[in-house]
PDB file of N, CA, C and O in Angstrom:
ATOM      1  N   MET A   1       0.819  -1.201   0.000  1.00  0.00           N
ATOM      2  CA  MET A   1       0.000   0.000   0.000  1.00  0.00           C
ATOM      3  C   MET A   1       0.859   1.260   0.000  1.00  0.00           C
ATOM      4  O   MET A   1       0.529   2.238  -0.672  1.00  0.00           O
ATOM      5  N   VAL A   2       1.950   1.240   0.745  1.00  0.00           N
ATOM      6  CA  VAL A   2       2.819   2.417   0.795  1.00  0.00           C
ATOM      7  C   VAL A   2       3.374   2.728  -0.593  1.00  0.00           C
ATOM      8  O   VAL A   2       3.522   3.893  -0.964  1.00  0.00           O
ATOM      9  N   THR A   3       3.676   1.691  -1.347  1.00  0.00           N
ATOM     10  CA  THR A   3       4.177   1.888  -2.711  1.00  0.00           C
ATOM     11  C   THR A   3       3.123   2.569  -3.573  1.00  0.00           C
ATOM     12  O   THR A   3       3.438   3.485  -4.333  1.00  0.00           O
ATOM     13  N   GLN A   4       1.868   2.123  -3.459  1.00  0.00           N
ATOM     14  CA  GLN A   4       0.784   2.743  -4.224  1.00  0.00           C
ATOM     15  C   GLN A   4       0.612   4.209  -3.854  1.00  0.00           C
ATOM     16  O   GLN A   4       0.425   5.056  -4.727  1.00  0.00           O
ATOM     17  N   ILE A   5       0.675   4.506  -2.573  1.00  0.00           N
ATOM     18  CA  ILE A   5       0.535   5.885  -2.101  1.00  0.00           C
ATOM     19  C   ILE A   5       1.640   6.744  -2.698  1.00  0.00           C
ATOM     20  O   ILE A   5       1.381   7.860  -3.148  1.00  0.00           O
ATOM     21  N   GLY A   6       2.856   6.244  -2.707  1.00  0.00           N
ATOM     22  CA  GLY A   6       3.982   6.981  -3.286  1.00  0.00           C
ATOM     23  C   GLY A   6       3.828   7.201  -4.779  1.00  0.00           C
ATOM     24  O   GLY A   6       4.159   8.272  -5.288  1.00  0.00           O
ATOM     25  N   ILE A   7       3.328   6.194  -5.486  1.00  0.00           N
ATOM     26  CA  ILE A   7       3.125   6.329  -6.933  1.00  0.00           C
ATOM     27  C   ILE A   7       2.063   7.378  -7.220  1.00  0.00           C
ATOM     28  O   ILE A   7       2.240   8.217  -8.103  1.00  0.00           O
ATOM     29  N   VAL A   8       0.963   7.336  -6.479  1.00  0.00           N
ATOM     30  CA  VAL A   8      -0.108   8.322  -6.679  1.00  0.00           C
ATOM     31  C   VAL A   8       0.368   9.714  -6.279  1.00  0.00           C
ATOM     32  O   VAL A   8      -0.014  10.700  -6.910  1.00  0.00           O
ATOM     33  N   ALA A   9       1.189   9.808  -5.249  1.00  0.00           N
ATOM     34  CA  ALA A   9       1.764  11.106  -4.869  1.00  0.00           C
ATOM     35  C   ALA A   9       2.559  11.690  -6.037  1.00  0.00           C
ATOM     36  O   ALA A   9       2.479  12.888  -6.308  1.00  0.00           O
ATOM     37  N   GLY A  10       3.318  10.849  -6.720  1.00  0.00           N
ATOM     38  CA  GLY A  10       4.056  11.307  -7.901  1.00  0.00           C
ATOM     39  C   GLY A  10       3.122  11.752  -9.014  1.00  0.00           C
ATOM     40  O   GLY A  10       3.405  12.730  -9.706  1.00  0.00           O
ATOM     41  N   GLU A  11       2.018  11.048  -9.194  1.00  0.00           N
ATOM     42  CA  GLU A  11       1.039  11.430 -10.212  1.00  0.00           C
ATOM     43  C   GLU A  11       0.388  12.770  -9.868  1.00  0.00           C
ATOM     44  O   GLU A  11       0.123  13.582 -10.755  1.00  0.00           O
ATOM     45  N   ILE A  12       0.135  12.994  -8.590  1.00  0.00           N
ATOM     46  CA  ILE A  12      -0.422  14.279  -8.152  1.00  0.00           C
ATOM     47  C   ILE A  12       0.586  15.399  -8.414  1.00  0.00           C
ATOM     48  O   ILE A  12       0.214  16.465  -8.905  1.00  0.00           O
ATOM     49  N   LEU A  13       1.849  15.164  -8.090  1.00  0.00           N
ATOM     50  CA  LEU A  13       2.878  16.182  -8.349  1.00  0.00           C
ATOM     51  C   LEU A  13       2.959  16.506  -9.840  1.00  0.00           C
ATOM     52  O   LEU A  13       3.072  17.673 -10.215  1.00  0.00           O
ATOM     53  N   ASN A  14       2.902  15.490 -10.683  1.00  0.00           N
ATOM     54  CA  ASN A  14       2.923  15.727 -12.131  1.00  0.00           C
ATOM     55  C   ASN A  14       1.707  16.519 -12.576  1.00  0.00           C
ATOM     56  O   ASN A  14       1.825  17.432 -13.393  1.00  0.00           O
ATOM     57  N   TYR A  15       0.547  16.179 -12.050  1.00  0.00           N
ATOM     58  CA  TYR A  15      -0.686  16.900 -12.389  1.00  0.00           C
ATOM     59  C   TYR A  15      -0.561  18.374 -11.993  1.00  0.00           C
ATOM     60  O   TYR A  15      -0.882  19.264 -12.780  1.00  0.00           O
ATOM     61  N   LEU A  16      -0.096  18.621 -10.772  1.00  0.00           N
ATOM     62  CA  LEU A  16       0.031  20.002 -10.299  1.00  0.00           C
ATOM     63  C   LEU A  16       1.115  20.762 -11.040  1.00  0.00           C
ATOM     64  O   LEU A  16       1.000  21.974 -11.222  1.00  0.00           O
ATOM     65  N   ASP A  17       2.151  20.085 -11.466  1.00  0.00           N
ATOM     66  CA  ASP A  17       3.202  20.732 -12.250  1.00  0.00           C
ATOM     67  C   ASP A  17       2.635  21.235 -13.581  1.00  0.00           C
ATOM     68  O   ASP A  17       3.038  22.289 -14.073  1.00  0.00           O
ATOM     69  N   THR A  18       1.716  20.490 -14.150  1.00  0.00           N
ATOM     70  CA  THR A  18       1.095  20.858 -15.421  1.00  0.00           C
ATOM     71  C   THR A  18      -0.023  21.882 -15.247  1.00  0.00           C
ATOM     72  O   THR A  18      -0.113  22.839 -16.016  1.00  0.00           O
ATOM     73  N   HIS A  19      -0.878  21.686 -14.237  1.00  0.00           N
ATOM     74  CA  HIS A  19      -2.084  22.500 -14.077  1.00  0.00           C
ATOM     75  C   HIS A  19      -1.951  23.610 -13.042  1.00  0.00           C
ATOM     76  O   HIS A  19      -2.860  24.429 -12.906  1.00  0.00           O
ATOM     77  N   LYS A  20      -0.861  23.655 -12.324  1.00  0.00           N
ATOM     78  CA  LYS A  20      -0.572  24.665 -11.292  1.00  0.00           C
ATOM     79  C   LYS A  20      -1.385  24.478 -10.020  1.00  0.00           C
ATOM     80  O   LYS A  20      -0.844  24.646  -8.927  1.00  0.00           O
ATOM     81  N   GLU A  21      -2.670  24.135 -10.123  1.00  0.00           N
ATOM     82  CA  GLU A  21      -3.469  23.832  -8.947  1.00  0.00           C
ATOM     83  C   GLU A  21      -4.662  22.977  -9.361  1.00  0.00           C
ATOM     84  O   GLU A  21      -4.999  22.880 -10.541  1.00  0.00           O
ATOM     85  N   GLY A  22      -5.279  22.372  -8.382  1.00  0.00           N
ATOM     86  CA  GLY A  22      -6.443  21.546  -8.661  1.00  0.00           C
ATOM     87  C   GLY A  22      -7.339  21.482  -7.444  1.00  0.00           C
ATOM     88  O   GLY A  22      -6.886  21.677  -6.316  1.00  0.00           O
ATOM     89  N   ARG A  23      -8.591  21.213  -7.672  1.00  0.00           N
ATOM     90  CA  ARG A  23      -9.551  21.068  -6.579  1.00  0.00           C
ATOM     91  C   ARG A  23      -9.535  19.622  -6.093  1.00  0.00           C
ATOM     92  O   ARG A  23      -9.478  18.683  -6.886  1.00  0.00           O
ATOM     93  N   LEU A  24      -9.586  19.468  -4.791  1.00  0.00           N
ATOM     94  CA  LEU A  24      -9.596  18.135  -4.210  1.00  0.00           C
ATOM     95  C   LEU A  24     -10.734  17.301  -4.796  1.00  0.00           C
ATOM     96  O   LEU A  24     -10.552  16.114  -5.067  1.00  0.00           O
ATOM     97  N   SER A  25     -11.879  17.896  -4.988  1.00  0.00           N
ATOM     98  CA  SER A  25     -13.032  17.155  -5.513  1.00  0.00           C
ATOM     99  C   SER A  25     -12.810  16.658  -6.937  1.00  0.00           C
ATOM    100  O   SER A  25     -13.462  15.703  -7.360  1.00  0.00           O
ATOM    101  N   GLU A  26     -11.910  17.282  -7.681  1.00  0.00           N
ATOM    102  CA  GLU A  26     -11.658  16.908  -9.075  1.00  0.00           C
ATOM    103  C   GLU A  26     -10.481  15.940  -9.245  1.00  0.00           C
ATOM    104  O   GLU A  26     -10.377  15.278 -10.278  1.00  0.00           O
ATOM    105  N   LEU A  27      -9.608  15.849  -8.263  1.00  0.00           N
ATOM    106  CA  LEU A  27      -8.397  15.038  -8.411  1.00  0.00           C
ATOM    107  C   LEU A  27      -8.659  13.551  -8.679  1.00  0.00           C
ATOM    108  O   LEU A  27      -7.979  12.969  -9.525  1.00  0.00           O
ATOM    109  N   PRO A  28      -9.612  12.916  -7.997  1.00  0.00           N
ATOM    110  CA  PRO A  28      -9.809  11.481  -8.290  1.00  0.00           C
ATOM    111  C   PRO A  28     -10.119  11.201  -9.758  1.00  0.00           C
ATOM    112  O   PRO A  28      -9.566  10.265 -10.336  1.00  0.00           O
ATOM    113  N   SER A  29     -10.988  11.992 -10.363  1.00  0.00           N
ATOM    114  CA  SER A  29     -11.304  11.746 -11.781  1.00  0.00           C
ATOM    115  C   SER A  29     -10.181  12.228 -12.691  1.00  0.00           C
ATOM    116  O   SER A  29      -9.927  11.612 -13.726  1.00  0.00           O
ATOM    117  N   ALA A  30      -9.508  13.312 -12.330  1.00  0.00           N
ATOM    118  CA  ALA A  30      -8.418  13.836 -13.162  1.00  0.00           C
ATOM    119  C   ALA A  30      -7.234  12.868 -13.209  1.00  0.00           C
ATOM    120  O   ALA A  30      -6.572  12.736 -14.239  1.00  0.00           O
ATOM    121  N   ILE A  31      -6.977  12.202 -12.102  1.00  0.00           N
ATOM    122  CA  ILE A  31      -5.834  11.290 -12.020  1.00  0.00           C
ATOM    123  C   ILE A  31      -6.258   9.840 -12.263  1.00  0.00           C
ATOM    124  O   ILE A  31      -5.435   8.992 -12.610  1.00  0.00           O
ATOM    125  N   GLY A  32      -7.548   9.569 -12.076  1.00  0.00           N
ATOM    126  CA  GLY A  32      -8.040   8.220 -12.320  1.00  0.00           C
ATOM    127  C   GLY A  32      -7.769   7.250 -11.187  1.00  0.00           C
ATOM    128  O   GLY A  32      -7.562   6.057 -11.407  1.00  0.00           O
ATOM    129  N   LYS A  33      -7.772   7.777  -9.967  1.00  0.00           N
ATOM    130  CA  LYS A  33      -7.544   6.939  -8.772  1.00  0.00           C
ATOM    131  C   LYS A  33      -8.677   7.180  -7.786  1.00  0.00           C
ATOM    132  O   LYS A  33      -9.337   8.219  -7.831  1.00  0.00           O
ATOM    133  N   GLU A  34      -8.902   6.218  -6.895  1.00  0.00           N
ATOM    134  CA  GLU A  34      -9.978   6.373  -5.930  1.00  0.00           C
ATOM    135  C   GLU A  34      -9.650   7.453  -4.897  1.00  0.00           C
ATOM    136  O   GLU A  34      -8.486   7.714  -4.592  1.00  0.00           O
ATOM    137  N   ARG A  35     -10.705   8.071  -4.370  1.00  0.00           N
ATOM    138  CA  ARG A  35     -10.573   9.220  -3.478  1.00  0.00           C
ATOM    139  C   ARG A  35      -9.716   8.910  -2.246  1.00  0.00           C
ATOM    140  O   ARG A  35      -8.893   9.735  -1.848  1.00  0.00           O
ATOM    141  N   ASP A  36      -9.898   7.737  -1.641  1.00  0.00           N
ATOM    142  CA  ASP A  36      -9.128   7.403  -0.439  1.00  0.00           C
ATOM    143  C   ASP A  36      -7.626   7.386  -0.722  1.00  0.00           C
ATOM    144  O   ASP A  36      -6.834   7.854   0.095  1.00  0.00           O
ATOM    145  N   LEU A  37      -7.243   6.858  -1.859  1.00  0.00           N
ATOM    146  CA  LEU A  37      -5.830   6.818  -2.227  1.00  0.00           C
ATOM    147  C   LEU A  37      -5.300   8.232  -2.495  1.00  0.00           C
ATOM    148  O   LEU A  37      -4.165   8.551  -2.141  1.00  0.00           O
ATOM    149  N   ILE A  38      -6.119   9.067  -3.115  1.00  0.00           N
ATOM    150  CA  ILE A  38      -5.752  10.476  -3.328  1.00  0.00           C
ATOM    151  C   ILE A  38      -5.527  11.155  -1.979  1.00  0.00           C
ATOM    152  O   ILE A  38      -4.539  11.869  -1.803  1.00  0.00           O
ATOM    153  N   LEU A  39      -6.434  10.939  -1.027  1.00  0.00           N
ATOM    154  CA  LEU A  39      -6.313  11.580   0.281  1.00  0.00           C
ATOM    155  C   LEU A  39      -5.054  11.133   1.021  1.00  0.00           C
ATOM    156  O   LEU A  39      -4.363  11.950   1.629  1.00  0.00           O
ATOM    157  N   MET A  40      -4.760   9.841   0.969  1.00  0.00           N
ATOM    158  CA  MET A  40      -3.542   9.348   1.628  1.00  0.00           C
ATOM    159  C   MET A  40      -2.297   9.951   0.979  1.00  0.00           C
ATOM    160  O   MET A  40      -1.348  10.314   1.674  1.00  0.00           O
ATOM    161  N   SER A  41      -2.299  10.055  -0.325  1.00  0.00           N
ATOM    162  CA  SER A  41      -1.152  10.613  -1.047  1.00  0.00           C
ATOM    163  C   SER A  41      -0.998  12.103  -0.760  1.00  0.00           C
ATOM    164  O   SER A  41       0.120  12.593  -0.607  1.00  0.00           O
ATOM    165  N   LEU A  42      -2.116  12.826  -0.687  1.00  0.00           N
ATOM    166  CA  LEU A  42      -2.054  14.250  -0.341  1.00  0.00           C
ATOM    167  C   LEU A  42      -1.512  14.438   1.070  1.00  0.00           C
ATOM    168  O   LEU A  42      -0.748  15.370   1.318  1.00  0.00           O
ATOM    169  N   GLY A  43      -1.895  13.571   1.991  1.00  0.00           N
ATOM    170  CA  GLY A  43      -1.359  13.639   3.348  1.00  0.00           C
ATOM    171  C   GLY A  43       0.149  13.470   3.363  1.00  0.00           C
ATOM    172  O   GLY A  43       0.862  14.183   4.068  1.00  0.00           O
ATOM    173  N   TRP A  44       0.620  12.525   2.581  1.00  0.00           N
ATOM    174  CA  TRP A  44       2.058  12.284   2.457  1.00  0.00           C
ATOM    175  C   TRP A  44       2.743  13.548   1.919  1.00  0.00           C
ATOM    176  O   TRP A  44       3.731  14.018   2.483  1.00  0.00           O
ATOM    177  N   LEU A  45       2.205  14.085   0.827  1.00  0.00           N
ATOM    178  CA  LEU A  45       2.814  15.267   0.200  1.00  0.00           C
ATOM    179  C   LEU A  45       2.770  16.478   1.128  1.00  0.00           C
ATOM    180  O   LEU A  45       3.722  17.256   1.181  1.00  0.00           O
ATOM    181  N   ALA A  46       1.666  16.638   1.858  1.00  0.00           N
ATOM    182  CA  ALA A  46       1.557  17.759   2.793  1.00  0.00           C
ATOM    183  C   ALA A  46       2.570  17.616   3.927  1.00  0.00           C
ATOM    184  O   ALA A  46       3.214  18.590   4.316  1.00  0.00           O
ATOM    185  N   ARG A  47       2.707  16.413   4.449  1.00  0.00           N
ATOM    186  CA  ARG A  47       3.654  16.166   5.542  1.00  0.00           C
ATOM    187  C   ARG A  47       5.093  16.435   5.110  1.00  0.00           C
ATOM    188  O   ARG A  47       5.910  16.912   5.898  1.00  0.00           O
ATOM    189  N   GLU A  48       5.388  16.126   3.860  1.00  0.00           N
ATOM    190  CA  GLU A  48       6.731  16.347   3.328  1.00  0.00           C
ATOM    191  C   GLU A  48       6.950  17.791   2.871  1.00  0.00           C
ATOM    192  O   GLU A  48       8.061  18.163   2.493  1.00  0.00           O
ATOM    193  N   GLY A  49       5.894  18.597   2.906  1.00  0.00           N
ATOM    194  CA  GLY A  49       6.013  20.013   2.547  1.00  0.00           C
ATOM    195  C   GLY A  49       6.040  20.292   1.057  1.00  0.00           C
ATOM    196  O   GLY A  49       6.550  21.330   0.634  1.00  0.00           O
ATOM    197  N   HIS A  50       5.499  19.381   0.249  1.00  0.00           N
ATOM    198  CA  HIS A  50       5.522  19.553  -1.203  1.00  0.00           C
ATOM    199  C   HIS A  50       4.323  20.305  -1.757  1.00  0.00           C
ATOM    200  O   HIS A  50       4.384  20.842  -2.863  1.00  0.00           O
ATOM    201  N   ILE A  51       3.224  20.350  -0.991  1.00  0.00           N
ATOM    202  CA  ILE A  51       2.003  20.988  -1.492  1.00  0.00           C
ATOM    203  C   ILE A  51       1.454  21.978  -0.481  1.00  0.00           C
ATOM    204  O   ILE A  51       1.813  21.970   0.696  1.00  0.00           O
ATOM    205  N   ARG A  52       0.573  22.830  -0.983  1.00  0.00           N
ATOM    206  CA  ARG A  52      -0.182  23.750  -0.141  1.00  0.00           C
ATOM    207  C   ARG A  52      -1.650  23.430  -0.334  1.00  0.00           C
ATOM    208  O   ARG A  52      -2.084  23.123  -1.444  1.00  0.00           O
ATOM    209  N   LEU A  53      -2.407  23.499   0.733  1.00  0.00           N
ATOM    210  CA  LEU A  53      -3.848  23.280   0.693  1.00  0.00           C
ATOM    211  C   LEU A  53      -4.530  24.512   1.261  1.00  0.00           C
ATOM    212  O   LEU A  53      -4.117  25.034   2.297  1.00  0.00           O
ATOM    213  N   ARG A  54      -5.565  24.975   0.591  1.00  0.00           N
ATOM    214  CA  ARG A  54      -6.350  26.079   1.144  1.00  0.00           C
ATOM    215  C   ARG A  54      -7.816  25.855   0.811  1.00  0.00           C
ATOM    216  O   ARG A  54      -8.168  25.409  -0.281  1.00  0.00           O
ATOM    217  N   LYS A  55      -8.652  26.172   1.773  1.00  0.00           N
ATOM    218  CA  LYS A  55     -10.083  25.969   1.609  1.00  0.00           C
ATOM    219  C   LYS A  55     -10.679  27.142   0.854  1.00  0.00           C
ATOM    220  O   LYS A  55     -10.410  28.302   1.167  1.00  0.00           O
ATOM    221  N   GLU A  56     -11.494  26.824  -0.148  1.00  0.00           N
ATOM    222  CA  GLU A  56     -12.146  27.869  -0.950  1.00  0.00           C
ATOM    223  C   GLU A  56     -13.464  27.321  -1.480  1.00  0.00           C
ATOM    224  O   GLU A  56     -13.498  26.271  -2.121  1.00  0.00           O
ATOM    225  N   ASP A  57     -14.537  28.033  -1.209  1.00  0.00           N
ATOM    226  CA  ASP A  57     -15.864  27.669  -1.709  1.00  0.00           C
ATOM    227  C   ASP A  57     -16.258  26.235  -1.353  1.00  0.00           C
ATOM    228  O   ASP A  57     -16.809  25.519  -2.189  1.00  0.00           O
ATOM    229  N   GLY A  58     -15.984  25.817  -0.129  1.00  0.00           N
ATOM    230  CA  GLY A  58     -16.376  24.495   0.328  1.00  0.00           C
ATOM    231  C   GLY A  58     -15.539  23.347  -0.208  1.00  0.00           C
ATOM    232  O   GLY A  58     -15.887  22.184  -0.004  1.00  0.00           O
ATOM    233  N   ASP A  59     -14.455  23.649  -0.884  1.00  0.00           N
ATOM    234  CA  ASP A  59     -13.562  22.638  -1.433  1.00  0.00           C
ATOM    235  C   ASP A  59     -12.136  23.037  -1.053  1.00  0.00           C
ATOM    236  O   ASP A  59     -11.916  24.126  -0.523  1.00  0.00           O
ATOM    237  N   TYR A  60     -11.191  22.179  -1.318  1.00  0.00           N
ATOM    238  CA  TYR A  60      -9.793  22.505  -1.075  1.00  0.00           C
ATOM    239  C   TYR A  60      -9.064  22.657  -2.395  1.00  0.00           C
ATOM    240  O   TYR A  60      -9.207  21.832  -3.297  1.00  0.00           O
ATOM    241  N   LEU A  61      -8.282  23.718  -2.498  1.00  0.00           N
ATOM    242  CA  LEU A  61      -7.409  23.909  -3.642  1.00  0.00           C
ATOM    243  C   LEU A  61      -6.033  23.391  -3.257  1.00  0.00           C
ATOM    244  O   LEU A  61      -5.512  23.701  -2.186  1.00  0.00           O
ATOM    245  N   VAL A  62      -5.462  22.607  -4.138  1.00  0.00           N
ATOM    246  CA  VAL A  62      -4.150  22.005  -3.914  1.00  0.00           C
ATOM    247  C   VAL A  62      -3.188  22.614  -4.925  1.00  0.00           C
ATOM    248  O   VAL A  62      -3.504  22.689  -6.112  1.00  0.00           O
ATOM    249  N   SER A  63      -2.030  23.046  -4.472  1.00  0.00           N
ATOM    250  CA  SER A  63      -1.014  23.580  -5.377  1.00  0.00           C
ATOM    251  C   SER A  63       0.366  23.172  -4.879  1.00  0.00           C
ATOM    252  O   SER A  63       0.541  22.778  -3.726  1.00  0.00           O
ATOM    253  N   LEU A  64       1.328  23.277  -5.766  1.00  0.00           N
ATOM    254  CA  LEU A  64       2.700  22.993  -5.376  1.00  0.00           C
ATOM    255  C   LEU A  64       3.214  24.090  -4.471  1.00  0.00           C
ATOM    256  O   LEU A  64       2.909  25.266  -4.670  1.00  0.00           O
ATOM    257  N   ARG A  65       3.980  23.712  -3.494  1.00  0.00           N
ATOM    258  CA  ARG A  65       4.588  24.688  -2.606  1.00  0.00           C
ATOM    259  C   ARG A  65       5.865  25.192  -3.274  1.00  0.00           C
ATOM    260  O   ARG A  65       6.704  24.403  -3.709  1.00  0.00           O
ATOM    261  N   VAL A  66       5.997  26.489  -3.348  1.00  0.00           N
ATOM    262  CA  VAL A  66       7.187  27.088  -3.937  1.00  0.00           C
ATOM    263  C   VAL A  66       8.258  27.152  -2.866  1.00  0.00           C
ATOM    264  O   VAL A  66       8.078  27.782  -1.824  1.00  0.00           O
ATOM    265  N   ARG A  67       9.353  26.507  -3.129  1.00  0.00           N
ATOM    266  CA  ARG A  67      10.457  26.495  -2.165  1.00  0.00           C
ATOM    267  C   ARG A  67      11.487  27.533  -2.547  1.00  0.00           C
ATOM    268  O   ARG A  67      11.824  27.704  -3.718  1.00  0.00           O
ATOM    269  N   GLU A  68      11.976  28.219  -1.535  1.00  0.00           N
ATOM    270  CA  GLU A  68      13.041  29.196  -1.770  1.00  0.00           C
ATOM    271  C   GLU A  68      14.345  28.450  -2.013  1.00  0.00           C
ATOM    272  O   GLU A  68      14.625  27.436  -1.373  1.00  0.00           O
ATOM    273  N   GLN A  69      15.129  28.961  -2.935  1.00  0.00           N
ATOM    274  CA  GLN A  69      16.398  28.300  -3.250  1.00  0.00           C
ATOM    275  C   GLN A  69      17.569  29.099  -2.775  1.00  0.00           C
ATOM    276  O   GLN A  69      18.714  28.686  -2.960  1.00  0.00           O
TER     277      GLN A  69
END
């Protein structure tokens, strides 16, 4: 399961790299994975500091976190 979560996390990062941001409600269909797996992968990415989440209009917007270099 951890391997699947990591693979989906990579797919989410690729999606956000292309689209800049996405709504949590749209990610399962956009990526083609079940919602629970998306949520676990987002938790992983959030814990690692790779994404930003903000609530807007009753949904969450997910975007890549810009890191200072």
